[in-house]
C-alpha positions as CSV (number, residue, x, y, z in Angstrom):
1,M,34.4,-49.7,-75.7
2,K,35.1,-51.6,-72.6
3,R,37.8,-48.5,-71.8
4,K,35.2,-46.1,-72.1
5,A,32.9,-47.9,-69.7
6,L,35.4,-48.2,-67.5
7,V,36.4,-44.4,-67.6
8,S,32.6,-44.1,-67.3
9,I,32.7,-45.9,-63.9
10,V,35.8,-44.6,-62.6
11,L,34.2,-40.6,-63.4
12,V,30.7,-41.9,-61.8
13,V,32.3,-43.0,-58.3
14,A,34.8,-40.1,-58.3
15,L,31.7,-37.7,-58.6
16,G,29.8,-40.0,-55.8
17,M,32.8,-39.6,-53.1
18,V,33.2,-36.0,-53.9
19,A,29.5,-35.3,-53.1
20,F,29.3,-37.3,-50.6
21,V,32.1,-35.6,-48.8
22,A,30.4,-32.7,-49.7
23,F,27.2,-33.8,-48.3
24,R,29.0,-35.0,-44.9
25,N,30.8,-31.9,-44.5
26,R,27.4,-29.8,-44.8
27,E,26.1,-32.1,-42.2
28,N,28.9,-31.6,-39.7
29,G,28.4,-27.8,-40.6
30,Q,26.9,-25.5,-38.0
31,K,23.1,-24.6,-38.4
32,F,21.2,-21.6,-36.7
33,R,18.0,-20.8,-35.3
34,T,16.9,-17.4,-36.6
35,E,13.9,-14.8,-35.6
36,K,12.9,-12.0,-37.8
37,I,13.3,-8.1,-36.9
38,T,9.6,-7.1,-36.7
39,R,7.9,-3.5,-36.3
40,G,5.7,-2.8,-33.1
41,D,5.0,-1.4,-30.0
42,I,7.3,-1.8,-26.4
43,Q,6.5,-1.1,-23.1
44,A,8.9,-0.8,-20.4
45,T,8.2,-1.9,-17.3
46,V,9.1,-1.9,-13.5
47,T,7.2,-5.3,-12.0
48,A,6.2,-5.4,-8.3
49,T,3.7,-7.5,-6.1
50,G,1.4,-5.2,-3.7
51,T,-1.7,-5.5,-1.7
52,V,-5.1,-4.0,-2.4
53,N,-6.2,-1.6,-0.1
54,P,-9.3,1.0,0.6
55,V,-7.8,4.3,0.4
56,I,-9.3,5.5,3.9
57,T,-10.1,2.9,6.5
58,V,-10.9,3.7,9.6
59,Q,-10.7,2.0,13.0
60,V,-13.3,2.1,15.2
61,G,-13.1,1.4,19.3
62,T,-14.1,2.6,22.7
63,Q,-12.8,4.7,25.1
64,V,-14.7,2.7,27.9
65,S,-14.7,-0.5,29.3
66,G,-17.8,-2.9,29.8
67,R,-20.0,-5.6,28.1
68,I,-21.1,-5.5,24.6
69,Q,-25.3,-5.1,24.8
70,H,-26.5,-4.7,21.5
71,L,-24.8,-4.5,17.6
72,Y,-26.6,-2.8,14.8
73,V,-24.2,-3.4,11.9
74,D,-22.3,-6.6,10.8
75,F,-19.8,-7.3,8.2
76,N,-20.5,-5.2,4.3
77,S,-23.3,-3.7,6.2
78,P,-23.3,0.1,4.9
79,V,-23.3,3.0,7.4
80,K,-23.7,6.9,7.9
81,K,-21.4,8.8,9.7
82,G,-23.2,9.5,13.3
83,E,-24.9,6.0,13.1
84,L,-25.2,4.0,16.1
85,I,-23.0,0.6,15.4
86,A,-22.9,-0.8,19.1
87,Q,-24.0,-0.2,22.4
88,I,-22.2,-1.0,25.8
89,D,-24.1,-1.6,28.4
90,P,-25.0,1.8,30.1
91,A,-26.0,0.8,33.4
92,I,-22.5,1.8,35.1
93,F,-22.0,5.0,33.6
94,D,-25.4,5.9,34.1
95,A,-25.5,4.9,38.0
96,Q,-22.2,7.4,38.2
97,F,-23.3,9.8,36.0
98,Q,-26.7,10.1,38.4
99,Q,-24.2,10.4,41.6
100,S,-22.4,13.3,40.1
101,K,-25.5,15.1,39.1
102,A,-26.5,14.4,43.1
103,N,-22.6,15.5,44.2
104,L,-23.1,18.7,42.6
105,L,-26.9,19.3,43.5
106,N,-25.1,19.0,47.3
107,A,-22.4,21.3,46.4
108,R,-24.6,24.0,45.3
109,A,-26.7,23.5,48.7
110,N,-23.6,24.1,50.4
111,V,-23.0,27.5,48.4
112,M,-26.3,28.3,49.8
113,K,-25.7,27.5,53.2
114,A,-22.5,29.5,53.3
115,E,-23.9,32.6,51.7
116,A,-26.4,32.3,54.5
117,S,-23.7,31.9,57.3
118,L,-21.6,34.7,55.5
119,L,-24.6,37.0,55.7
120,D,-25.3,36.3,59.5
121,A,-21.7,37.3,60.0
122,K,-21.5,40.2,58.5
123,R,-24.7,41.6,60.6
124,V,-23.0,40.6,63.4
125,F,-19.4,42.5,62.3
126,N,-21.7,45.5,61.2
127,R,-23.6,45.5,64.6
128,N,-20.4,44.9,66.4
129,K,-18.7,47.5,64.9
130,E,-21.1,50.2,65.9
131,L,-21.2,49.0,69.6
132,L,-17.8,49.3,69.8
133,A,-17.9,52.9,68.6
134,D,-20.3,53.3,71.6
135,K,-17.9,51.3,74.1
136,V,-20.7,48.7,74.6
137,V,-18.8,45.8,73.3
138,S,-15.2,44.9,74.1
139,Q,-12.3,44.7,71.5
140,S,-12.2,41.3,71.6
141,D,-15.9,40.7,70.8
142,F,-15.2,43.0,68.1
143,D,-12.2,40.8,66.5
144,V,-14.6,37.3,66.9
145,A,-17.0,39.4,65.0
146,E,-14.7,39.9,62.1
147,T,-12.9,36.5,62.5
148,N,-16.1,35.1,61.9
149,R,-17.1,37.0,59.0
150,D,-13.5,36.5,57.0
151,A,-13.9,32.5,58.1
152,A,-17.7,32.6,56.7
153,E,-16.2,34.0,53.1
154,A,-13.5,31.5,52.4
155,Q,-16.2,29.0,53.3
156,L,-18.4,30.1,50.6
157,N,-15.5,30.4,48.4
158,A,-14.5,27.0,49.2
159,A,-18.1,25.7,48.6
160,K,-18.1,27.7,44.9
161,A,-14.7,25.5,44.0
162,Q,-16.8,22.2,45.3
163,V,-19.5,23.1,42.7
164,A,-17.1,23.5,40.0
165,Q,-15.4,20.2,40.9
166,A,-19.1,18.5,40.7
167,E,-19.4,20.1,37.7
168,A,-16.5,18.5,36.0
169,A,-17.1,15.5,37.6
170,M,-20.6,15.3,36.3
171,R,-18.8,16.3,32.6
172,V,-16.7,13.2,33.1
173,S,-19.5,10.9,33.7
174,E,-21.7,12.2,30.9
175,T,-19.2,11.8,28.5
176,N,-18.3,8.3,29.9
177,L,-21.9,7.3,29.6
178,I,-22.3,9.1,25.9
179,Y,-19.1,7.2,24.7
180,T,-21.1,3.9,25.4
181,R,-22.8,4.7,22.5
182,I,-20.5,3.1,19.8
183,I,-20.7,5.7,16.5
184,S,-19.7,5.3,12.9
185,P,-17.0,8.4,12.2
186,V,-17.6,8.2,8.6
187,D,-19.9,7.3,5.9
188,G,-18.5,3.7,4.7
189,I,-18.9,-0.1,4.4
190,V,-18.1,-2.7,7.5
191,I,-15.3,-4.4,6.4
192,S,-14.8,-6.2,9.5
193,R,-16.6,-6.8,13.1
194,N,-14.3,-7.8,16.0
195,V,-16.8,-8.3,18.8
196,D,-20.0,-9.9,19.7
197,V,-22.8,-9.5,21.7
198,G,-21.9,-10.3,25.4
199,Q,-18.6,-10.1,25.1
200,T,-16.2,-7.6,27.7
201,V,-14.2,-5.3,26.0
202,A,-11.2,-3.7,28.3
203,A,-10.2,-0.4,27.1
204,S,-8.0,0.0,30.4
205,F,-4.3,0.2,28.5
206,Q,-5.3,0.5,24.7
207,T,-8.0,1.0,22.8
208,P,-9.7,-2.4,21.4
209,T,-10.7,-1.8,17.8
210,L,-14.6,-3.0,17.4
211,F,-14.9,-2.7,13.9
212,L,-12.9,-1.6,10.9
213,I,-14.5,0.6,8.3
214,A,-13.9,1.6,4.7
215,Q,-15.0,5.1,3.8
216,D,-15.3,4.3,0.0
217,L,-14.7,1.2,-1.6
218,T,-15.2,2.5,-5.5
219,K,-11.6,3.9,-4.9
220,M,-8.6,1.7,-3.6
221,Q,-5.3,1.6,-3.4
222,I,-1.8,-0.6,-3.8
223,N,0.8,-0.9,-1.7
224,T,3.9,-2.0,-3.4
225,N,7.5,-2.3,-2.5
226,V,9.7,-1.3,-5.4
227,S,13.8,-2.3,-5.2
228,E,16.1,0.0,-5.1
229,A,17.3,-0.8,-8.5
230,D,14.3,0.1,-10.3
231,I,12.9,3.2,-8.3
232,G,14.7,5.4,-10.3
233,K,12.5,4.8,-13.1
234,V,9.2,5.7,-11.0
235,R,7.4,8.7,-11.6
236,V,4.2,10.1,-9.7
237,G,1.4,9.9,-12.9
238,E,2.9,7.0,-14.6
239,A,0.2,4.4,-15.8
240,V,-0.1,0.6,-13.8
241,E,-1.7,-2.8,-15.3
242,F,-2.5,-4.8,-12.6
243,A,-4.1,-8.4,-12.0
244,V,-5.3,-10.3,-9.3
245,D,-5.9,-13.9,-8.8
246,A,-9.7,-13.6,-8.8
247,Y,-9.9,-12.4,-12.3
248,P,-6.3,-13.9,-14.0
249,D,-7.8,-12.8,-17.7
250,V,-8.7,-9.0,-16.9
251,I,-5.8,-6.4,-16.9
252,F,-6.9,-3.7,-14.4
253,K,-5.6,0.1,-14.9
254,G,-4.1,2.4,-12.4
255,T,-1.6,5.3,-11.8
256,V,1.0,5.9,-9.5
257,S,0.1,8.3,-7.0
258,Q,2.6,8.9,-4.6
259,V,6.3,7.2,-4.0
260,R,7.6,7.5,-0.3
261,N,11.0,8.1,0.2
262,A,11.1,6.3,3.6
263,P,13.5,3.0,2.9
264,I,12.5,-0.3,3.9
265,T,15.2,-2.4,4.8
266,L,14.1,-6.4,4.8
267,Q,17.0,-9.1,4.7
268,N,19.7,-6.4,3.5
269,V,17.2,-5.6,0.9
270,V,15.9,-2.2,0.4
271,T,12.9,-1.3,-1.4
272,Y,10.4,1.7,-1.0
273,D,6.9,2.4,-0.9
274,V,4.9,3.2,-4.1
275,L,1.2,3.8,-3.9
276,I,-1.0,3.1,-6.6
277,N,-4.7,4.5,-7.5
278,V,-6.8,2.1,-8.7
279,D,-11.0,3.0,-9.7
280,N,-13.5,0.1,-8.4
281,K,-16.4,1.3,-9.5
282,D,-17.6,-2.5,-10.1
283,L,-16.6,-3.5,-6.4
284,R,-14.3,-6.3,-8.4
285,L,-11.4,-5.5,-6.5
286,K,-11.6,-6.6,-2.7
287,P,-9.2,-5.2,0.4
288,G,-6.3,-7.5,0.9
289,M,-6.1,-9.2,-2.6
290,T,-2.7,-9.5,-4.2
291,A,-1.8,-7.3,-7.3
292,N,1.0,-8.4,-9.3
293,V,1.7,-4.5,-10.8
294,S,3.8,-3.5,-14.0
295,I,4.5,0.2,-13.8
296,I,4.7,1.4,-17.3
297,W,7.6,4.1,-17.5
298,A,8.5,4.1,-20.8
299,T,6.4,3.6,-24.5
300,Q,7.3,3.4,-27.7
301,S,5.4,2.6,-30.8
302,G,5.6,1.5,-34.5
303,I,9.7,0.8,-33.9
304,L,12.0,-2.0,-35.1
305,R,12.5,-4.4,-32.5
306,I,15.3,-6.9,-31.7
307,P,14.6,-10.7,-30.0
308,N,16.3,-10.4,-26.7
309,A,17.7,-13.7,-27.6
310,A,19.9,-12.4,-30.4
311,L,21.4,-9.7,-28.2
312,R,22.4,-12.8,-25.8
313,F,23.8,-15.0,-28.4
314,R,27.5,-15.5,-29.1
315,P,29.1,-17.8,-31.6
316,A,31.1,-20.9,-29.2
317,D,34.1,-21.3,-32.4
318,Q,34.3,-17.5,-33.7
319,K,37.0,-15.7,-32.9
320,I,36.0,-12.0,-32.1
321,S,38.1,-9.3,-31.9
322,A,38.4,-7.0,-28.9
323,T,36.9,-4.0,-31.1
324,E,33.9,-6.3,-32.2
325,Q,32.9,-7.1,-28.3
326,K,32.6,-3.5,-27.1
327,G,28.9,-2.7,-26.8
328,P,25.8,-4.8,-28.0
329,G,25.9,-6.5,-31.2
330,I,23.7,-9.3,-32.8
331,W,24.6,-12.1,-35.5
332,I,23.3,-12.8,-39.0
333,V,23.9,-15.5,-41.1
334,E,26.2,-14.4,-44.2
335,K,27.5,-17.0,-46.5
336,E,26.7,-19.8,-44.2
337,K,28.7,-18.0,-41.8
338,P,27.9,-15.8,-38.5
339,K,28.5,-12.0,-39.0
340,Q,28.2,-9.4,-36.1
341,I,26.5,-6.6,-36.7
342,K,26.8,-3.7,-34.2
343,V,23.7,-2.0,-33.0
344,K,22.2,0.8,-30.1
345,T,19.6,-0.3,-28.2
346,G,16.8,1.6,-26.5
347,I,14.3,0.2,-24.1
348,S,13.2,-3.1,-23.1
349,D,10.0,-5.2,-22.3
350,G,11.4,-8.4,-21.5
351,N,10.9,-10.1,-24.8
352,N,12.4,-7.3,-27.5
353,T,14.4,-4.7,-27.5
354,E,13.9,-1.2,-29.3
355,L,16.7,-1.0,-32.1
356,V,17.8,2.6,-31.9
357,Q,20.5,2.5,-34.5
358,G,22.2,-0.6,-36.3
359,E,22.3,-1.8,-40.3
360,L,19.1,-3.9,-39.9
361,K,15.7,-3.9,-41.5
362,E,12.2,-4.9,-40.9
363,G,11.9,-8.8,-41.9
364,E,15.7,-9.4,-41.7
365,D,17.0,-12.6,-39.8
366,V,19.3,-12.4,-36.7
367,I,20.4,-15.6,-35.2
368,I,19.2,-16.5,-31.5
369,E,20.9,-19.6,-31.3
370,S,23.3,-22.4,-33.0
371,I,22.4,-26.1,-33.2
372,T,24.6,-29.0,-33.5
373,K,24.1,-32.1,-35.0
374,G,22.0,-34.6,-32.8
375,K,20.8,-31.9,-30.4
376,T,18.3,-29.9,-32.2
377,E,15.3,-31.7,-30.2
378,N,17.0,-30.0,-27.0
379,K,16.6,-26.4,-28.4
380,T,13.6,-24.4,-27.4
381,A,14.3,-20.9,-28.0
382,G,10.9,-20.2,-30.3
383,P,9.9,-20.4,-33.4
384,G,12.4,-19.3,-36.7
385,M,14.2,-20.9,-39.3
386,M,16.7,-23.2,-39.8
387,R,20.0,-22.2,-42.0
């Protein structure tokens, strides 16, 4: 009886040791975090940062110098084409115009005087011509009369030329007087006003900008710079989604309208300007806002998607042959060990990648990271299963 009890104790101890060793080996074995292959949509995008601007912006300046006498519009004022928006003090220009008018009248009077002199010179010449035929006057007197006639004709032509000069000078002074009235060249809204009443503007060397007018704020455009690595994916007509800091929860829509060929090089980085048209009927977008842009260059719907973390995973202690390393592959757990599955991938949205070809199906678990004992808390790869 005692012999049987002793044998039973030995068997229990042996089984316990075997179970302990097996449990310890299992605890020391490698574990993996996995995610499932899902089915859904993927949008491949090119990201960029740009600035919201009106499609057409007009800088209104002045061609004459002077003191701002009146301002008729302010920031955000709607204006019509041809509307008076500012007035430069016209006193000096009006005086110049009146002087040029007087000069023109004087020039015309000189023409009349020259015409009268010419008429008199012609009468003297004709009379002396007749008297010379009768040998009443000398040849010398006749020559003087002819010279006086020719001189009178020249004087008349000079007077007429002075009239033309005076007319041109009057037109210049009249134009300068007109330019003291600052007129809106387009229908739109005043975005900025750069002058105040009483300020003197000088147009001698460079035309100063008095107002900035946006022609239509219901239609905006975004100017973005896309890197040379991504510009090949951008085409006119592609859909665009973007957000601005003022409305962080709103996704705005747009369309690529132009891809400019002129390169922009800054610190050895080459980018290209891409213009995006945006509808702004509600006027929420304002000039100068910073837009975080996503240009959608490819879309796939209802496809199998692989988590990008699964494509980056490589077992640390797994010996991989040269053949297995070629091309993309993912790993699954088979009989407690990782197994590589070769795949062919398509577009990616940064989180998931399209599965084009491979022995995988929807809902299958793929390894995204390995977890060693004592380091589980440090892994933050995302939700998944523990194997």
